[in-house]
N, C-alpha and C positions, 0 to 999 in steps of 0.2 A: 794867499799865504806869504809871508817873507821867507826867504832862504835862511835856514840856520847854517847848514853847511853845504859846501858844493866840492864834488870831487872832479877834478879837470885832468884826464890824460893820466891817469896813476897806474904805473908798471912797477911790477916787482919780478925779479929773478935771483935765483940761488945759483951763482956760475950760469951754466948753459939751460938750467931747468926754469923756463918762465912759469911763474905763478899767476900773476896777474898781468894782462896786456891793454893798455891804454882804456882803462875803465873810467866813466864818467857817468854821475847822476848828482842829483841833490836832495836834500832833506828839509824840508819846512817844519816850522813850529807846529807840535801837535799832531804831527803823523804817527801812525803806527806800520813800519814798514818790515815785511819779512825778508830774510835772506836766506835761499835755498839753493841746493846743489847737490851732487853725489860727493862721498868723501873725495878729497884730493882737489877740488874744484877751485879752492883759494879763498873760502869764506873767512876761515880763522886769520889768515894772512890779511885779508881785507881790514879785519876788526883790528889786528896790531897796527896796520898803518894809520888808521883812524886814531887809535891811541898814542900814536907816536913812540911805538914799542919797537919799530924797525925802520929801516931806512927804505927810501922809495923814490922813483922819479915821477915827476907831474906835481901837481899843486893840490892842495887841500885846504880850502878856505872856511872859516868860522866868522859868520857875521862881515864876510867879505874880505878878510884879513887872512894871510898865510898863517897856518898854525905853527910853521917853525920859527916863525919871529914872535910869538906869543905862546909858547909850550906851557909854560907854569900856569898863565892865567886859563888857557884852554883846557888843560887838565883839571882844574879846579871846577870846571863847569861841565864836565862830563862824568857820568856814574858809570860804573862796569860791574857786571855782574858775570864770573866765569863759570866753567861746568863744575868744577871744584869748589870747595868751600873756600871763602875769602878771608874768614874770620879766625880769631885765635881760639882753639879747643879749650884751653884751660881758663879762660875768661868769661865771666858772665855774659848774657845778653847786652844787659846795661853798660857793662864795663867796655865790651866790644864796640858798642855805639859810640860811648865817649870817647873813646880812643880815636875812632876814626874821625870823629867830629872835630879832635883836636887838630887835624891838618888844615881845617878851613878857617882860619881865623876870622875872616870876614864875610864871605859869602855862605858860609854854612847854616845850619839851624841853630838858632841861639838856645832852643829848648827842645830836647829830643822827645819829651814826654808825648807831645802832638804825634810825631813819626811812631812811637811805640803804640800808641792807641790805634793809629791808621793801619798798622801793620798787624793789630791783634796780638801783640806780644807782651801785653800786660800781665798775663797768667805766669809767663816764663821769664819775667824780667831780672830775676836773681838766680835764674837756672845757670849751671856751667854749659856752655856750648856743646861738649861732646856728648852732653846727655839729652840733646833736643832730639825729637823725632824728624823724620826727614822733610816733612812739611815745613816745621819750624825752623829748620836749618836753612830752608829756601827763602824763608821770610827775613830770616837775620841777614843773608846775603843781600836781599833786597834793601834791607834796612841800611847796610853798609855802603851799597851804591847810591842811596838816596841822602844819606845824611848830610851831604855837601849842598843839598838843594840844587842839584844840576840842572841843566836845560835839555839835556837828552840822556837817555840811559842805553847802553849796547849790553846785550843779553846772549851769551854764548851757551847754548843748549841748558836753559834754565829749569827744564823739565827732567833732566836726568836723574834716573832712580826713583821716580815718584810714581805712586800707584794712580789709576784714574780718577779716583775721588779727591786725591791732594792736588793733580794736574788741574783739575776743574777748579779748586780753591785758589792756587795761584793765578789761573787765567783770569777770574773775577778781579783778583787784586792787580793784575797788569791793566786792566781796563780801567780800574779807579785811579791808578797812576798815570796813565794816558789821558783821563779826564781832568786831571790836574793842568794840562797843557804841556805835559812833558812828552818830547819826541822820543819814540821807542825804536829802536831796530833791534831785531830778534833774529838769532840764526838758529835753526833747529830742524831736525830731520823728521819731527812730529807734523805732518802735513796737514792732518785734521784741525791742529790747532792753529797752523798759519792761516787756514782758511776762517776759523772762527773769530781770530783776533785781528788779522791785518787788514788795511784797506789796500794796500799796494804790496806787490811782491817784485823782488828783484830776484832773478834766475841767473845763476853763476854757472858756466861750462866751459871748462877748459881754460878759466883764467878770464874770462870775457862776459859781460852782461849780454846774454841772449834774449832776455825779456826784462822790461821795467813796466809792469802794467797793474792795473786794479785787478783784483780777483775776479770780478765779474768778466772783463775783457779777455783775460787769459782763458777762461773757461769756454767764453765764446770763440776765441780764435782756435783753441784746439779740440773742440767737439767732435772729434773723430768718429765716435762712436755713441748713438742714443739707444736707449734700451726701452722698447714699447712693450709693456705687460697688460695684456688684455684676456679677458673672459667672456665668453658668450653663451648665453641661455641655449640648453639643451645640445651643446657641441661635446663631443668626446675627442679623443686625440686624434683620430683619423680625420675628424671634421678640421681640425687645426691645420691638418696637413693639406687638407684641400684648400682651404682659405689661403695659406700661403702660396700655394700653386695659382690660385685666382689672381692674387696680388701680383705675382710675377708676370701672368699673362696680360694684366692691364698696363704693363709697361713699367712698373716700379721694380727696380732691381734692389734687392735686399743683401745686407752683408751677411745674415743669416738668421735663423730662428730655432727655437727651441721648445718642443712641444709638451704637454703633460696633460693629464686628464682633466685637470681644472682650468686651464689655460695654455697661452701661448706667449713667448718672449722673443719678440722680433727685433734684430739689430739694425738700425738703418743710419745713415750719414745724412740726409736730409729730411728731417721729421715732418717739416711743414708740408712739403710736398707728398710725402706719405701719408699724412693725414686726410688731404683731399682725395687720394685715390682710396685709402680706407673708407672715407665716409660716403662715396659714390656706392662702392661696393655693399655697405651696410644697408643703405637706402634701397638698393635695387633689390637684394635678397630679402629685405625686411627683417634683418638680424635685431636682436636684442642684448646689448651690452649687460654683463653682471659687473664687470671691474674693467677699468681702463686708468693707466698709469704712465706717465713718460718720466723717465730716469734720467737727468741731465748728468754729465761727468762730473763727479766733483775734482777737487785740487789734486788729490793723490793720483787719479788717473790722468788728468791733464799732466802732471808731472812724468808719469810713465811715457806719456806720448813724446814730451820733449826728450827725454832720455832714452827712447826705444832703441836705438842703435846700441848705446852703451849697455842696456839690459841685454839686449840679443848678444852681444860681444862676450857676455860672461859665459856662455854656454853655446855649443853649436846644435843643440837640439831644443826642442820645446818639450818640456818634462812636467809631469806631475807626480805626486808621491807613489803612484802605481803605475804610471804610463809614460814612457819614452818614445817620442815620435821623431826621426831624423828628418832632416829637409828633404833627402832623395824619397824617402818614405812618403813624407807629405804630398810631393809632387805626383807620386804614382798614384795617392790616394785620391787627389784632385783630377787627374787624368780619368780615373775609371769611375768617377762619381760626379754627381752635380755639387757646385759649390755649397748650397744650403745644407746639403746631407752631411758633408765633410764638417761644416760648420757645428752642426747640430752633434755631431758624434765627440768631436773634440770639446766642445762647451761641456757636454754632460760628464765627459772625462775629467772636467777640471781646469782645462786649460785656457788662459786668460783670453777674453773676446778679443782683446786688442791685438794680441799677436796673431790671432788666427785670421782675422779680418785683413790685417795688414798682409799677411803672406799670401792670403788668397787674392789680394787686389795686386801684388807684384808679380805673381805666377801666372795671372790671367793677362798679363801685358803681351 
C-alpha cells in the first residue's frame, strides 16, 4: 500500500512540558489504525498536529509533500470527527450537510443524497439537529466529516456518550466507511472496540510511540498471563488441588490457580509447555476431561500490561471493593505461604491476576 501520510520526528512542547517527543510513523491508504494511551499521553495533541491546528517540530507529509506547504489542500482532503458535536444544533440534518458541503467547491460530494442514505439519515433529513438521538447525532457528525469526500478520517472519542447498542451500530458504519477505501485513525479509550475495528494500533506513552503493531502482534508480545480453564470427570475441589500440586512436581511452575467444585483455572506464562506437561499427566492417570479452554489475553489486558507501572502508581496498595492488601502485608503473606495459595486467595478476593502474578514474580527474585 502506498503511504498516505508520513509523520517524521514530530515533537510538541508547551514551555518545558514535552507532549510529543520525536514520534514517527506512517498511514497507508485504506488502513484502520487505533491510537491509544492513558490520559495525558499526547493523543489529542497528535491529532491537532495532523490537522495543522498547532505548531510542532518535525515533518508531516501528505502524498510525499510537507503539509505546511499545502495546508488548504490538505485540510480539504481530511475529515475530522471530534468528541463533541461538530454540527449546528438549530439547523436540520440536510441543512448541516449542505452547509459543510459548501466548503468543498471541487473535491466535495456533488450530491449529498448518497451520503444521507449511506449513513441511514433519510428518516431524519428534516429534523433539527438538537432533537436527534445520541446515535443519530454521531451519524450526523460522521456525515459532516465525510461530506468533503476525504481520503482520511480522524476520529477523537467517537463513541462518547453512546450505549452499547449504538456503539455497535457506529462500529458497523465505520467498517463500511473503511471499506470505501478511506483511511481511518481513531483515538478512543474503548479498548474492546479498538480490538474489533483496527488492524493496527499505535500506543502512546509519555509522548512517545512505545508500540506500533497489529493487534495480533501486540497480544502475542504481551501475553503475560494465559488462563487455562479445565474440568475433569469425577473431580472435586481437593482433587483439583492435588492436580495442581502434581503439575508443580512435574517441573511446571504456574503463576497461580483458582479451584472450585466444577473445575480449576490455572494461570500460566507459557501455555504450550504447560499443555505438554498436562497431557502427560492426563495420560498417565487416565483422566477424562469435561471442559478445556485457553483464554488468551485480549487487548484490554495487553493495555494493562503496557501501562502496569502507571496503574500501580495510582495506588500504593492492591485493592478491591472489600479488601485492601499493602505491599508489606503481601510480602509477609508470600513468605508464610506457597505462591499458588497466595494467588488463589487474592484472585478469589477479586484482585487482578496480572498484578498478583507480577508481584509474586518480583518478590521471588
